[in-house]
C-alpha positions in Angstrom: 41.7 41.6 6.6 41.3 41.8 2.8 37.9 40.5 1.6 39.5 37.7 -0.6 41.8 36.4 2.1 40.8 33.8 4.6 42.5 32.7 7.7 44.0 29.3 7.3 43.2 26.8 10.1 45.4 23.8 10.8 44.2 20.8 12.8 45.9 18.3 15.0 45.5 14.5 14.8 42.4 14.5 16.9 40.6 17.2 14.9 41.3 20.2 17.1 42.2 23.6 15.6 45.8 24.6 16.4 48.2 27.5 15.8 47.3 31.1 15.1 44.5 30.2 12.8 43.1 27.8 15.4 43.2 30.4 18.2 41.5 32.9 15.9 38.8 30.4 14.9 38.2 29.6 18.6 37.7 33.3 19.4 35.5 33.8 16.4 33.3 30.8 17.3 32.8 32.3 20.8 31.6 35.5 19.2 29.3 33.6 16.8 27.9 31.5 19.7 26.8 34.7 21.5 25.0 36.0 18.4 21.4 35.2 18.9 20.5 35.8 15.3 22.9 33.0 14.3 22.4 30.6 17.2 19.1 31.3 19.0 19.4 30.8 22.7 15.8 29.7 23.1 16.3 26.2 21.5 15.8 23.7 24.3 17.6 20.8 22.6 20.7 21.8 20.6 20.6 18.7 18.4 17.2 19.9 17.2 18.5 23.2 15.8 17.3 23.7 12.2 19.4 22.9 9.2 18.9 26.5 8.1 20.7 27.8 11.2 23.4 25.2 10.9 24.1 26.0 7.2 24.0 29.7 7.8 26.6 29.5 10.6 28.8 27.1 8.6 28.7 29.5 5.5 29.5 32.4 7.8 32.5 30.6 9.2 33.7 29.5 5.8 33.6 33.1 4.5 36.3 34.1 7.1 38.3 30.8 7.5 39.9 28.2 5.3 39.0 25.2 7.3 40.5 22.8 4.8 39.3 19.2 4.8 38.1 19.3 8.4 34.5 19.7 7.4 32.0 20.4 10.0 31.9 17.9 12.8 
């Protein structure tokens, strides 16, 4: 993939990613979730994850994907 091109993600009416971009995003998120430097596995309560980790992961996703107006949920 060219460095200036992002994969476009479309969303259905309930906020789920669909189509080729949605499938690609789902696969990518699975890879990110297994990356301990992005999402540490030793956090006992996931809603207590630091804002730094959340923003880092969100920026990482947005570098690869055009998520449109979905925003992080």
